[in-house]
C-alpha positions as CSV (number, residue, x, y, z in Angstrom):
1,M,11.0,155.1,124.9
2,P,12.9,154.2,121.7
3,N,11.1,154.6,118.4
4,D,11.1,152.1,115.5
5,S,14.1,153.8,113.8
6,D,16.1,153.6,117.0
7,E,15.3,149.9,117.4
8,Q,16.2,149.2,113.7
9,S,19.4,151.2,114.2
10,L,20.3,149.0,117.1
11,K,19.5,145.9,115.1
12,I,21.7,147.1,112.3
13,M,24.6,147.8,114.5
14,A,24.2,144.4,116.1
15,A,24.1,142.8,112.6
16,V,27.3,144.7,111.6
17,V,29.1,143.4,114.8
18,K,27.9,139.9,114.1
19,A,29.0,140.1,110.4
20,E,32.4,141.4,111.5
21,Q,32.8,138.6,114.1
22,D,31.6,135.9,111.7
23,D,34.2,136.8,109.0
24,S,36.6,139.5,110.0
25,A,38.4,139.2,106.7
26,A,35.3,139.9,104.6
27,D,33.8,143.4,103.9
28,T,30.6,144.1,105.8
29,N,27.9,145.1,103.3
30,M,25.0,147.4,104.3
31,W,22.8,146.1,101.5
32,A,23.2,142.5,102.7
33,I,22.5,143.5,106.3
34,G,19.4,145.4,105.3
35,E,18.1,142.5,103.3
36,A,18.7,140.1,106.1
37,L,16.7,142.4,108.4
38,G,13.8,142.6,105.9
39,L,14.4,146.2,105.0
40,D,14.1,147.6,101.5
41,R,17.0,149.5,99.9
42,N,15.6,152.9,100.8
43,Q,15.1,152.0,104.4
44,T,18.6,150.5,104.6
45,Q,20.2,153.6,103.0
46,D,18.3,156.0,105.3
47,L,19.2,154.1,108.5
48,F,22.9,153.7,107.5
49,M,23.1,157.3,106.5
50,D,21.6,158.3,109.9
51,L,24.2,156.1,111.7
52,A,27.0,157.6,109.6
53,A,25.7,161.1,110.5
54,E,25.9,160.2,114.1
55,G,29.4,158.9,113.7
56,L,28.5,155.3,114.5
57,V,29.3,153.7,111.1
58,E,31.6,154.6,108.3
59,I,30.4,154.0,104.7
60,K,33.6,152.9,102.9
61,S,32.4,152.5,99.4
62,L,29.4,153.1,97.1
63,S,28.9,149.4,96.8
64,G,27.8,149.4,100.5
65,T,30.9,148.4,102.4
66,V,30.6,149.6,106.0
67,L,32.3,149.4,109.4
68,L,31.6,150.5,112.9
69,T,33.5,153.4,114.2
70,E,35.0,153.3,117.7
71,E,32.0,155.2,118.9
72,G,29.7,152.8,117.1
73,R,31.4,149.8,118.8
74,N,31.0,151.5,122.2
75,T,27.3,152.1,121.5
76,A,26.8,148.5,120.3
77,G,28.5,147.3,123.4
78,E,31.6,146.0,121.6
79,P,35.1,147.1,122.6
80,G,37.2,148.5,119.8
81,P,40.7,147.0,119.1
82,D,42.4,149.1,121.8
83,S,39.5,149.6,124.2
84,S,39.6,148.6,127.8
85,P,36.6,146.6,129.1
86,M,35.2,149.7,130.8
87,D,35.1,151.6,127.5
88,S,32.6,149.1,126.1
89,L,30.1,150.4,128.6
90,G,29.2,153.1,126.2
91,G,26.6,150.6,125.0
92,L,25.1,150.5,128.5
93,A,22.9,153.6,127.8
94,G,21.4,151.9,124.8
95,F,20.9,148.7,126.7
96,I,19.1,150.5,129.5
97,T,16.9,152.4,127.1
98,S,15.9,149.2,125.3
99,F,15.5,147.3,128.6
100,E,13.2,150.0,130.0
101,A,11.1,149.9,126.9
102,S,10.7,146.1,127.2
103,L,9.5,146.1,130.8
104,D,5.8,146.6,129.8
105,G,5.9,143.6,127.5
106,L,7.3,141.2,130.1
107,G,4.2,140.7,132.2
108,L,6.0,141.5,135.4
109,D,4.5,141.3,138.8
110,T,4.6,144.5,140.9
111,Q,7.5,143.5,143.1
112,I,9.8,142.3,140.3
113,R,9.0,145.4,138.3
114,Q,9.8,147.7,141.3
115,D,13.1,145.8,141.9
116,L,14.0,146.2,138.2
117,E,13.2,149.9,138.2
118,V,15.5,150.4,141.2
119,D,18.2,148.4,139.4
120,I,17.8,150.5,136.3
121,S,18.3,153.6,138.4
122,T,21.5,152.1,139.8
123,L,22.8,151.4,136.2
124,K,21.9,154.9,135.1
125,G,23.9,156.3,138.1
126,Q,26.9,154.4,136.9
127,I,26.6,155.9,133.4
128,A,26.7,159.4,135.1
129,R,29.8,158.6,137.1
130,S,33.2,159.7,135.8
131,K,34.7,156.4,136.9
132,K,32.5,153.4,136.7
133,L,32.4,150.9,139.5
134,P,32.7,147.4,137.9
135,A,31.6,145.7,141.1
136,V,28.4,147.8,141.3
137,L,27.6,147.1,137.7
138,E,28.3,143.4,138.0
139,A,26.2,143.1,141.2
140,T,23.4,145.0,139.7
141,F,23.4,143.0,136.5
142,E,23.3,139.8,138.6
143,A,20.3,141.1,140.5
144,V,18.6,141.9,137.2
145,K,19.3,138.5,135.9
146,E,18.0,136.9,139.0
147,A,14.7,138.9,138.8
148,L,14.4,138.1,135.1
149,S,15.0,134.4,135.7
150,R,11.6,134.3,137.5
151,V,9.8,135.8,134.5
152,P,8.5,133.2,132.0
153,G,9.1,133.7,128.3
154,T,11.8,134.1,125.7
155,A,12.0,137.9,126.0
156,A,13.3,137.6,129.6
157,S,15.8,134.9,128.5
158,D,17.0,137.1,125.6
159,L,17.6,140.0,128.1
160,I,19.6,137.7,130.4
161,R,21.8,136.8,127.4
162,S,22.4,140.5,126.7
163,I,23.3,141.1,130.3
164,D,25.8,138.2,130.2
165,G,27.5,140.0,127.3
166,F,28.0,143.1,129.5
167,I,29.2,141.1,132.4
168,A,31.8,139.5,130.2
169,H,33.1,142.9,129.3
170,L,33.5,143.9,132.9
171,Q,35.8,141.0,133.8
């Protein structure tokens, strides 16, 4: 189960991706991202330093200019400039961890939860494979989306949108 720091790190990486997509010509600033996420400067610095230590972001200047490394893009589910669609699946492990942690808060009935747990096992199996099987991943994601579509609430809808992003990388 991810801790608060892991969740904040994932939010930060998603915010860096969004900032880069919104204006690829502008520098991405860690202080602005931290402020937008409601973090104080110490929290922002600690989280970005941890991400830098893990090789997921590179801090380019003392003024806070940052960028995702190739490994960071893979972890965030975003392909790097020369990445193939399958390379972007490095973010699948993070998605699965987050997804598993969210199951308890979705108010699932027993059958849907059991189906989703089987689907998660299938996705984990794909992570372990040396060569991923896009058809298996896509079919499993579609099954997860179908199960989540029967769950009321915005959390399930948000998960479906995340899955759509992974499916787009598979095609």
